[in-house]
C-alpha positions in Angstrom: 31.5 20.2 14.9 29.5 19.4 11.8 26.0 20.8 12.6 24.4 18.1 10.4 24.8 15.7 13.3 22.1 17.5 15.2 19.7 17.6 12.2 20.2 14.0 11.6 19.3 13.3 15.2 16.2 15.4 14.7 15.3 13.4 11.6 15.9 10.1 13.5 13.6 11.3 16.2 10.9 12.4 13.8 10.8 8.9 12.2 9.5 7.5 15.5 6.2 9.1 14.8 5.4 7.1 11.7 1.9 5.7 11.6 0.8 7.7 14.6 0.8 11.4 13.5 -1.0 11.4 10.1 -2.4 13.7 8.8 0.3 15.8 10.5 3.9 15.5 9.3 6.6 13.7 11.3 8.7 16.3 13.0 11.8 16.1 15.3 13.5 18.9 17.3 16.9 19.1 19.0 17.9 22.0 21.2 21.7 22.7 21.4 23.5 25.2 23.6 27.3 25.7 23.4 27.8 22.4 21.5 25.7 20.3 23.9 22.2 18.8 23.4 20.0 20.2 26.2 16.7 18.9 25.0 15.0 16.9 22.2 11.6 15.7 21.2 9.4 14.6 18.4 5.7 14.7 17.5 4.6 11.4 19.0 0.8 11.2 18.4 -1.7 13.1 16.4 -3.4 15.7 18.6 -0.6 15.6 21.1 2.3 18.0 21.7 4.5 18.9 18.7 8.2 18.2 18.5 9.2 21.7 19.7 7.0 21.4 22.8 8.4 18.1 23.8 12.0 19.3 23.2 11.4 22.3 25.5 9.8 20.1 28.1 12.8 17.9 28.1 15.2 20.7 29.1 15.8 20.3 32.9 17.2 23.8 33.3 14.9 26.1 31.3 17.4 29.0 31.6 19.6 27.2 29.1 17.1 27.6 26.3 17.7 31.4 26.0 20.0 31.9 23.0 20.2 28.2 22.1 19.9 26.8 18.6 16.8 24.7 17.6 17.2 22.1 14.8 13.8 21.3 13.5 12.9 19.0 10.6 10.0 21.2 9.4 9.0 24.8 9.7 7.4 25.5 13.1 3.7 25.9 12.8 2.1 29.3 12.9 -1.5 28.5 13.5 -3.8 27.3 16.2 -4.8 23.7 15.5 -4.9 20.9 18.0 -2.1 22.8 19.8 -0.8 26.4 19.9 1.7 27.7 17.3 5.2 26.3 17.9 6.8 29.4 16.3 5.3 31.5 19.2 6.7 29.0 21.7 10.3 29.3 20.3 9.9 33.1 20.5 8.6 33.0 24.0 11.6 30.8 25.1 14.0 33.3 23.5 15.7 30.8 21.2 18.6 32.5 19.4 18.6 30.5 16.2 16.4 28.1 14.3 17.7 25.7 11.6 15.0 24.0 9.5 15.1 21.2 7.0 12.0 22.2 4.9 9.4 25.0 4.7 5.9 23.6 5.5 3.8 23.3 2.3 0.6 23.6 4.3 -1.0 27.0 3.3 -1.8 27.6 7.0 2.0 27.7 7.7 4.0 28.1 4.4 6.5 30.7 5.5 4.4 32.2 8.2 6.2 30.4 11.0 9.6 31.6 9.6 8.2 35.1 9.4 7.2 35.0 13.1 10.7 33.9 14.1 12.5 36.5 12.0 10.2 39.3 13.2 11.3 38.4 16.8 15.0 38.8 15.8 15.7 35.0 15.7 18.2 33.9 13.1 16.6 31.4 10.7 18.3 29.1 8.3 16.3 26.8 5.9 17.5 23.9 3.8 19.8 21.8 6.0 19.4 18.2 4.8 16.4 19.3 2.8 16.3 16.2 0.6 16.3 13.9 3.7 13.5 16.0 5.2 11.4 15.8 2.1 11.8 12.0 1.9 10.9 11.6 5.5 7.6 13.6 4.9 7.1 12.5 1.3 3.5 11.5 2.2 2.8 15.0 3.6 4.4 16.8 0.7 2.6 14.7 -1.9 -0.7 15.4 -0.3 -0.3 19.2 -0.5 1.7 19.5 -3.7 -0.1 16.9 -5.9 -3.5 16.8 -4.1 -3.5 13.0 -3.8 -2.2 10.3 -1.5 1.4 9.0 -1.7 1.1 5.7 -3.5 3.2 2.6 -2.6 2.9 -0.4 -4.8 3.7 -3.8 -3.1 3.7 -7.3 -4.5 5.5 -10.6 -4.2 6.6 -12.4 -7.3 8.3 -15.8 -8.0 11.7 -16.0 -9.5 10.1 -16.6 -12.9 8.0 -13.4 -12.6 4.5 -14.5 -11.5 2.3 -13.1 -8.7 -0.2 -15.9 -8.7 -1.1 -19.2 -10.3 -3.5 -19.3 -13.2 -6.4 -20.0 -10.7 -5.4 -16.8 -8.9 -3.9 -18.7 -5.9 -0.9 -16.8 -4.6 -0.2 -18.6 -1.4 2.6 -18.5 -0.4 5.2 -16.8 -2.6 7.0 -14.9 0.1 8.1 -16.2 3.5 6.6 -15.6 6.9 9.2 -12.9 7.7 8.4 -10.9 4.5 4.7 -11.1 5.3 5.3 -9.8 8.8 7.3 -6.9 7.3 4.3 -6.1 5.2 2.1 -5.9 8.3 4.6 -3.4 9.7 4.2 -1.3 6.6 0.4 -1.5 6.8 0.6 0.1 10.3 2.6 3.0 8.8 0.2 4.0 6.1 -3.3 5.5 6.1 -5.0 3.1 3.7 -4.5 -0.2 1.8 -6.1 -1.0 -1.5 -6.8 -4.2 -3.5 -8.8 -5.1 -6.6 -11.8 -7.3 -7.0 -9.9 -10.5 -7.8 -7.6 -10.2 -4.9 -10.6 -9.6 -2.6 -12.5 -12.5 -4.1 -9.8 -15.2 -4.3 -7.6 -14.4 -1.4 -10.3 -13.0 0.9 -7.8 -10.9 2.8 -8.5 -9.0 6.1 -5.9 -6.4 5.2 -5.3 -5.7 8.9 -2.2 -5.5 11.1 -2.5 -9.0 12.7 1.3 -9.8 12.8 2.4 -6.4 14.0 1.3 -3.7 16.5 -0.3 -0.4 15.4 -3.5 0.9 13.8 -5.3 -0.9 11.0 -5.2 1.1 7.8 -8.5 2.1 6.1 -9.4 -0.6 3.6 -10.1 0.2 0.0 -11.4 -2.2 -2.7 -12.1 -1.5 -6.4 -15.1 -3.5 -7.5 -16.1 -2.2 -10.9 -19.3 -4.2 -11.3 -20.2 -4.5 -7.6 -19.8 -8.3 -7.8 -18.1 -9.0 -4.5 -19.9 -11.0 -1.8 -20.8 -9.2 1.4 -19.5 -12.1 3.4 -15.9 -11.4 2.6 -13.6 -10.3 5.4 -13.3 -6.8 3.9 -16.9 -6.2 4.6 -17.0 -7.4 8.2 -17.3 -3.9 9.6 -14.2 -4.2 11.9 -12.2 -1.6 10.0 -13.4 1.5 8.0 -13.7 0.3 4.4 -14.4 2.1 1.1 -15.8 0.2 -1.9 -15.4 1.9 -5.3 -17.8 0.7 -8.0 -19.5 1.6 -11.3 -22.6 -0.2 -10.2 -25.2 2.5 -9.5 -27.5 0.0 -7.6 -24.9 -1.0 -5.0 -25.7 0.4 -1.6 -23.5 0.8 1.5 -23.5 -1.9 4.1 -20.7 -2.4 6.6 -18.5 -0.6 4.1 -19.0 2.9 2.5 -19.8 2.5 -1.2 -18.6 5.2 -3.6 -20.0 5.3 -7.1 -18.4 6.6 -10.4 -19.8 6.0 -13.9 -16.2 5.6 -15.1 -13.9 4.3 -12.3 -10.3 5.2 -12.7 -7.2 5.2 -10.5 -7.2 9.0 -10.6 -10.8 9.1 -9.3 -10.0 6.8 -6.4 -7.0 8.9 -5.3 -8.9 12.1 -5.7 -11.7 10.8 -3.5 -9.4 9.4 -0.9 -7.5 12.7 -0.8 -10.8 14.4 0.0 -11.3 11.9 2.8 -8.0 13.0 4.3 -6.0 9.9 3.3 -2.3 10.9 2.8 -0.8 7.5 1.9 -1.9 4.2 0.5 -0.4 0.8 -0.2 -1.7 -0.9 -3.3 -1.3 -4.6 -2.5 -2.9 -6.2 -5.5 -3.6 -7.7 -7.8 -1.4 -7.4 -10.8 -4.0 -5.7 -13.0 -4.8 -3.2 -10.3 -1.2 -2.3 -9.7 -0.7 -2.0 -13.5 -3.5 0.5 -13.8 -1.8 2.8 -11.3 1.5 2.3 -13.1 0.0 3.1 -16.5 -1.7 6.2 -15.2 1.6 7.4 -13.7 0.0 7.4 -10.3 2.6 5.8 -8.1 5.5 7.0 -6.1 7.3 4.0 -4.7 7.3 0.2 -5.3 8.4 -2.6 -2.9 8.8 -5.8 -4.6 9.6 -9.2 -3.1 11.2 -11.9 -5.3 11.2 -15.4 -3.8 13.1 -18.5 -4.9 9.8 -20.2 -5.8 8.8 -20.9 -9.4 5.3 -21.3 -10.8 6.2 -22.0 -14.5 2.9 -20.4 -15.5 0.4 -18.0 -14.0 -0.5 -14.3 -13.7 2.5 -12.2 -14.6 3.9 -9.5 -12.2 3.3 -5.9 -13.1 5.8 -4.1 -15.3 7.3 -0.8 -14.2 10.3 1.4 -14.9 11.8 3.3 -12.0 14.9 4.0 -10.1 16.0 1.4 -7.4 16.9 3.1 -4.1 17.4 0.2 -1.8 17.4 -3.6 -1.4 17.6 -6.2 1.3 17.6 -9.9 1.9 14.6 -11.0 4.0 15.8 -14.6 4.9 15.9 -15.6 1.2 13.3 -13.3 -0.3 15.0 -10.4 -2.2 13.2 -7.1 -1.5 13.8 -4.2 -3.9 12.7 -0.6 -3.3 11.9 1.4 -6.5 11.0 5.1 -7.0 9.1 6.5 -9.9 
């Protein structure tokens, strides 16, 4: 049998942890003995048991684990964090072979888990479906390799290329189903960012009202510190960062972060230091374009509706590689990579 089927199952399991395990990676594990799956599990919640632990717990007859093959989407951890090292667990269970998608980029692990397994005489193979594994944990890898959050740009545009009317009104370009999908995305990322005009004219809450899950940390770029404190963003219901060049602006319900020259790079660097691994930039057009021009974006999700404005604020311009599309009940959604 093609062994990839077991790793694909592990990847599918890992995906179920999205939005609940950050800043940890999403990890799945499948235990196989003589061509049969004897246990499987995934990292379900930050602070909770890791994938390998859940897979071992799922095995009814623990005697079957000895000599089995473990398919794991990321190198088993080698350090004590919220939980004990998973590499030690696999050694203790006398697993015979471990197949891994990717080596862990975290310096606390980074080959150490593999070394523990090999020193115990366990056969280790690394690289099965590695591209799929990296894409699954693209937020985690970006955080460690580029020292910044993974950036997703999102906007809705009319068929004639506008994201808002000339008076900044953007309601409603996309349909209700597209808007619900956006709320699902919000629940999957650490933070969500808008610029001053979007905050001022749309007065968004940037919460997960039409889905289930945690609210992302809210971020607003307010260069001159002009936004009114009565806006939904500053209601104190969700942790919020307000970036500004105004040295006199003080923190209220939100945390104010000052910079004499506010750039996209500064915002991402600061958020990285705060532990944010991923962020959705939802608007407006100028804010998104700033990230594009700085080369600080990884993925774009663009809705195009059948509506026409004839005039207004033009959509951002970007060049990238399309990697998916779908019809959302009439709205055309395109996924683009940098």
